[in-house]
FIPADO-80219 format. One record per residue: y, z, x of N, C-alpha, C in turn; residue in one letter. Coordinates in pm, whole numbers, plus 50000, padded with zeros to 5 digits. Atoms other than C-alpha are relative to their C-alpha. Layout:
N
YZXYZXYZXA;...
This chain:
117
500754987050047511244938148440499254999850140Q;500634998149893509584953048736498794995849991V;501555010250007506374936948854499445007350166Q;500685001149848504204943349211499094991249955F;501215007149971501394921149309499404998850115V;500454996549862499314931649553499154988850050E;501085012749938497104905349789499485007850181S;500705001049880495154909150117499125005950032G;501554988349979492154932150048498974986450048G;501225006949995488694917250139499045012250077G;501494991149921485514927550325500244997450136L;499715007749830485794936750689499115007250031V;501154995249986483024954650888500855011150093Q;499414991349968484234989151018500685000650175P;499245008049880486734984651297500814992549996G;499215008049993488164960551164501205001649933G;498485002950012491854946351066500224996449879S;499865009150116493154937750721501825004249984L;498374993550023497204935950634499944996049873R;500004999350127497914942650286501694993949978L;498494999750035501264928950102499995000949854S;499554999750161502974938449774501114992649970C;498755005850021505434914449615501035004449911A;499164997750068508164923849458500854995749819A;498865005150055510364915149157500805008849913S;499494990650063512694921948913500715012849994G;498934987349998514874951049068500674994850130S;498884999949873517224954249336499115006350106I;501534991449956513694962349568500985006950088F;499564993549881515914972149884500645019049955S;499684988650015517365002449719498795012749985F;500744992250028514245019149629498735003450144Y;501364997549949511365039349849498954991349967D;500775006350091508335023049836498785006350072M;500984989549933504445037749901498634987949963G;501455008050027500935021649935499055016949946W;500734996450106498515036649713498434997749972Y;501625001750011494665039449694498855008149893R;500904992950053492255050549486498244994850016Q;501305000649960488195052049542499485000749871A;500564994950110485865053349267499545011749988P;500354986550032485465087449102500895007550043G;499234992849936488355098349295501554999849958K;498964998150046492015105749219501124988850062Q;499255007949929494665078749306501155011050131R;499544992249920496145090349649501044992750068E;498965006649878499595081549850499134998550137L;500415001149893498415067050167501044999350077V;498845004349941501895057650332501614997549912A;498765000950052505565055450215501104994750121D;498975002949912508455039650361501355002449943I;498854999350077512245048150261501024985249959T;499295010750029515025023950179500424995550112S;499565004349868516225024350505498824998050108S;501275005849920512665020750710499455013250079G;500924984549903511375058750801499054998749888G;501615000150064507945060750765499415013649941T;500724985050008505575091450633498214989149960N;501795006450022501165087350643499645009649923Y;501114986350070498525107250508499325002250137R;500634993049899496985127350799499124989450024D;501105006749982493545103850743500354985250052S;499945015249993495205071050832500945002350118V;499325000549888497845082851095500104989050135K;500675005649901497585058351394499264987249994G;500955008650020495525036051237500894989349904R;499075007450095498175022750905501725000750062F;498585005349978501415005250958500934996949812T;499005000550115503825006150653501324990750073I;498885006149996506614978750664500264995249892S;499305011150139508854958750435500994992950096R;498825008750042511074928950410500785000949880D;499094998950123514124934650184500374984949932N;499415010550041514994898850190499234994849914A;501225009050062511274887150074499415009949912Q;500264992750099511094918049844498695002950019K;501595000449985507484925649983500425013450109T;500824992449914505774954750129498854997850075V;500745008049956503434950950370499065015450062Y;501164983949997500104981750489499424988550132L;501205001549923498654973350794498715005050067Q;500964989449953495364985950888498984995150068M;500715000149855493504986051215498825011550004N;501294989349988490625005651305499285005149821S;500604996550171489165005950896498695004950057L;501164994249974486745031550862499075000449843K;500724999450112483935038250571500705010749906P;499564989850144486235064050381501504992150008E;498625010550051489025035150377499574993349857D;499365012450072487725014750101500445003149857P;499494995150113489165015849786501304987549928A;498705013450049491884994849528500905003350065V;498954993849957495074998149718501234990449889Y;498705004850059498474992849538500995007450034Y;498354995249967502254998749579500515000049876C;498714995150131505135014649327500445007250120N;498734984649930508175034749409499555011550007R;500394984250014507695066449537501355011549943V;498614992950057509995098349453500535000249851G;499474999750157512215096949152499604991049910R;500245014350032511855062749112498954995049927A;501435000050051508345063349036499874996049873F;500075003750161507175047848719498494991549986R;500854998850037503935050248607499054983849978A;500295016850092504325013748395499994990950099E;500175013649871504564998548758498784992650055Y;501305002149909501134998148867500084987949969W;500795015250005499504964748938498984999149990G;501104999249949496364950848985499295008350113Q;500544994749902495714965649320499434988750081G;501065008349901493634946149626498895010350031T;501294993250008489924954949661499815001450185Q;500285002249889489264968450013498605004250038V;501254994650000485824970750123499675000850172T;500295001949830484414981450510498375005549961V;501705002150030480854973850506499674990750153S;500715008349929478774962850789498684991949974S;
């Protein structure tokens, strides 16, 4: 059974950094494109960044130059390095597959990111 477990969230001041991790289990992880999503209160969940099975990356405009997505296929883990955090970044961050392999039933608990002085 496919499962994603997110960790690494917390409280940081504006301009601070966090590194999120997403540990996957139950599938041939390296085959799939993966993404980090976030959902702020009262807003729809949005895709923040994605990484293909071969390592190509894409970012939404609001995080370009600040966030970096990476993956370690041997560890079945996807990372999101978040630098220069802004007041508009707080949300619960989730990982999941992207594209045709996406499955809503694979959502995990997510990890909370809070940016406050």
